[in-house]
N, C-alpha and C positions, 0 to 999 in steps of 0.2 A: 568266680563271682556267683553268688546265688541268683537264680532266675528272677526273683522278685526285685532285687537291687538292680539287675540289668534292665528290667522294665522301667524302673524309675529313671534311670540314667537316659534311656532312650526317649523318654518324654521331655527331658530337659532340652532347651534350645541348643542347637549345634554350635552357634557362635558364642564366643565368650563375651561377657558383659563386664566392663570395667566399672566397679562400684564407686570409684573415686569421681567419675564423671556424673554419677547419678546423685545429684544434691537434693536433699529434702529440706524444705523450709520449715524448721521446727518453731520458729518465732510465731507462727500463726496460732499455735496452741496457746501461747501466752496472751495473744490478742483475744482469742475466744474466751479465755478465762476472765480477762478484764471486762469484756463486753457482758459476760454472764453476771459478774459482780454488779455492774452498772444496772443491768436489767433487774436483778434481785432488789437492789436499792430502790429503783424506780417503782417496783411493785409494792415494796414496803411503804414508800411514801404515799402511793395512791391508796393503800389500805388505811393509812392513818387519816388521810383526807376524807375518805369515804366514811370513816367512823365519826369524824367531826361533822360531816353533813348529816349523818343519821341523828346525831345528838341535837343539832340545830333544828332538824325537822321535828324531833320529839318536843323540844321546847316550844316551837311554833304551834304544834298541834295542841299542847296544853294551853297556850295563850288563846288560841282560837276557841277551844272548849270553854275557857273562862269567859271570854268575850261573848260567846253564844249564850251562856247562862245569864250574863248580865244584860244582854240584849233582850232576852225573853222577859226578864223581870222589868226592864225599862219599858218594854212595849206594853206590858200589863199596866204599869203605873201611868204611862203616857195616856192610854185610853181612859183610865179612871180619872185622870186629870182633865182631859178634854170633856168627858161626860160631866164632871163637876162644874167646869166653866160654862158649859152649855146650860146646865140646870140653873146656874146663876144668871144666865143671859149674856155671857161674854163670849166673844170669839177669841180663841187663844192661838191663832196661827202665828203670831209674831212673838210668842213667849219664849223665854230662855229654855224651858223644859223641851219644847218642840225642837229648838235649834240643837240642843244637846243630843236629843234622840236622833235627829238626822245625821249629826256628826258621827255618832256611834255606828249608824248603818253604813256610812262611807268607810269608816275604819274597818269594819267587819268585812266589807267587800274587798278592800285592799289586802287584808290578811288572807282571805280565801284565794286571791290571785297569787299571792306569794307562795301559798301552800302548793298550788298547781305547778309552780316552777321547780319545787323540790320533788 
């Protein structure tokens, strides 16, 4: 025998190993593959849900911007209305315009709270 082969043989264990008694559970590979597929599906589902949330947030932001613009216009008209009523000698605290203005302020604050949750 060549000396290099002899060195390899010397490094092998001296006792014989019966490979028939050494069982390897190969079914774990299939289980890992199944789990991997489930994880991939879960990640895909989460990505779709995240996209839905992003779209909902964008719609909400557009609505908030529209409401903010309407609120600014309403505020300007509200003060013009109150000034006109005062010029005429009326107190307009119970008027429909004031109630609507207050309702839009409440709606705007609720939308801003919803935006914080997203």
